[in-house]
C-alpha angles and dihedrals in degrees: 000000000000120000103215101176136019121189119186125195110196116220112223100210108114094191096053127085089222106094104168147350121229138197123197131196117214119206091340087283112076129048126200114195135192100034099162121218107210131184104222131175092275096042136271121346139170125247113199125218109286138171129210116252125219088258090059096254123128116232124191114248094200129009142157115263098202123061090224089060094048091052090048091052091046096051094047095044094047089048090053088048090053090049091049093050090049090051090050092051094054 
């Protein structure tokens, strides 16, 4: 799997834990939208796209199966988020 593009949209609500929303392109062929960048109690983490079930639970629509892939996604998306923040502050 090769992440060929990452786009980050910063959310400008300082009181909210949601800091940005990202979209990734994989192998120039598949796009995943609505990956949320959240500032939690233990730092930043990713929330994968999900939908609410009829029971009121949220289930991921797409997610990495392997821990290594999850960590790679987190590293690359958070780097793109930091770059977007720096570009906004210039």
